[in-house]
N, C-alpha and C positions, 0 to 999 in steps of 0.2 A: 281269203274268203271275203264275203261282202258283209261281215259283221263289223268289221272294222273298216273304217274310213281309210281311203287312200289319200295321203297328204302329198300334194305335188309341189315341190320346190322348183318352180320354173327357173329361178335364177341360177340353179345348178343342174342343168340337163334334166329338169323335171324329175327329180328324185321322188319316187313314189313310195309313200308310207301307207299304213292302214289305220283305221279308227272306227268309232261306233256311237250312236244313240239318237233320240226321237223328238216328235212334236204334234199338237192339235187341240180340241175343245176341253174345257175344264169340267170334269165330272167328279163325283165323290167315290171313294173306295176306302176300305179299311187297309191299314198298312200290311204289306205282304213281303215275303222274303225275296230279294232280288235274284238270288241264285236259282230259284225255281223257274224264273223266266229266262235264264241263260244257262242251261244245263251243259256241263262239259264232261260228260261221261265218255270214257274211251269207247270208240266205235260209233258214237253218234254221227249221223251224216245228214246233210241237207243239200238239196239241189235248187239252184237259183237261176233265174233268167235276168240278165242285166242289159240295159240300154243307156248309152251315153255318148260323149264326144268321141270316144275311141272305138265306137261300134256297138254291136250287140252280140249276145250269145248266151251260153249256159256255163255254169261252173258248179262243181260239187265240192263241198267243204266237209272234211272228216276230222273228228277229234282223234288224235293219235294215242296209242297206248303209252303208259308210263308218264313221267314228268321230265321237264327240262329245267335245269337250274339257271335262273336269270338273276344276277345280283343277290344270290343267297336265297331266292324264293323258288319253290317248286311250282312251275307253271305247266299248263296244258298247251300242247301244240295243236293248232288248227291248220290243217294242210288243205290248200285249194288244188283242184285238178290242174290249174295253170301254173302251179309251183309256188305261189305266194304262201307265206307262213306267218301266222300270228301266235303270240305267246301270251296267254291270259290266265287270270285266276278268277273264279266265281264261287264264292262260299258264304256261309252264314256269319263269318267273323269279319271279313274285310270287304264284302260286297264284290262288285265287278271291277277289275283293273286290267289295263293293258300295259305290258312290260316291254315287249320287244316285237319288231316286225322285220320281215325279210322279203325282198322282191328279187326274183332271179333274172330279171331282164338284163341281157348282156350289155346294154348301153345305158339305160336309165335306172337300173336296179341298185340294190345296196341293202344296208341294214340300218335300223334305228333302235336305240335302247333308251327308255325313259327312266329317269331317276329323280324323284320317286316315280312309280308308275302312274299313268293317267287313271284317275278315279272316275269311272263312268256311273257308278251307282253305289249308294250306301247299302249296308246289309238289309235294311228295311226300306221299302218304297212307299211313299205317300204322295198323293197329288199335291203339286206345288213345291215339293222339295227341290232345292238346288244344291249341287255339290260342285265346288271349285277345287282345282288342283293346278300346281305349277312346279316347274323344276327344270332339269337339264335334259337335253336330247343329244346323245352321242351317236354319230353316224359313221358309216363307211360307204364308199361308192364303188360301183363296178368299174367305171371307166375313167376315174380320176382319183388323185390323192391330194389331201390338204397338206399345207406346209406345216401346220400344227394339228393337234387333235381336232377332228371335225365336230365341233360342239356348238350347239345353239340352245336357246331357251324356249320352253313351251308354256302355254297357259291354256286351261280348259275349263269350261263351265257346262254342266248338264242339268236340265230341269225336267222333272216328271210332270208332263203336261196334262194327260188325259187318259181316261179309259175309253176305248173305242172298239166298236164292232167292225172288223175288217173282213171284206169278202175276198177269199182266195180260191184259185182254181183247184188247188190240191186238197184243201181241207174244208171248203165251204166257208161259212161265216164263223169267225173266231173272235173271242173276247181278248183284246190286246191292251197293252199299256204303251202309250206313245211317249217317247223321250226326245227332247231337243237338246242338241249339244253344239257349242261353238268352240273352235280351237284356233290358236295362233302360234306360229313358229317363227321366231325372229332371232336375229344376230348377224354376225359377220364371219364368213369363212375366207381363208386365204389360200388361193390356189395358184401356183406358179408365180408367187410374189404379188398377185393381184387380189386385193380385198373385194369380196363379193357380198353385198348386203342382201339379206334374206328377210322377207316379211310376208308370210303366207297366212291368209285367213280362210277358214272353211266352216261350213255348218253341216250337221248330220241330223237327220230325223230317222228314228228307228221305232218300229212296232214289234213288240215281243209278246209271245203267248206262253202261258204257264205250261211247264214241262215240255214245251216244244222248242222255244228259242226265238230267234229273229225270223220274222216272216216278211218284213219289208224294210227297205232303207232308201232314203233319198240323200245323196251326198252332193254338196255344191262347193266348188272352189273357183279360182280364177279361170279355169279351163272350161267350166260349164257345170252341168248337172247330170249325175248318173243315178238311175233308178233301178233297184234290185227287188225282185219279188220271188217268193218261194214257189216252186212248181211241184 
């Protein structure tokens, strides 16, 4: 889906991962529960229009029933109509976290598991708050195999920037919270005896509305910028 950021590792056949969060002017607000702005109830569904370097179109994201165990954590699966899958948690105890991603592309696809998960938001959101996380990223690729485990390192920082009224075609004017996130994935993978250095940087701006979820995302990496809007 387009909640989460696609991370493109150009050094390795553009392995596409997912990711999420926001940016804009600093206004005041009382602290709010982050999970209310990113609801993961089974059956929830959103339709988005996207435009970027790879073209434009529509995608439908649906929260699947039940949970999926990722490293001992019961996560919710978000399935895109193009086959992408993201596994997240959003609750009052741990906030919003990304655990695992899957891209079905027969050439550039694969999986990525974050340990610990990427922390996108604390349980409570306040303007100016910044949350940082870092750890390991274990991957598999559709079209190639690493000589050793496909393991890299990630670092992430997300800042709650602003309260903003966002005009949408589907819901009119919405009170949203904008979050700005930067991420880096780096390390070395060995493929066929050849070491491949990876150092990918990306930024994500996300606008989320209470009880609705993500209504807009702007994702930028070395390939360009993709913009996603709810329809």
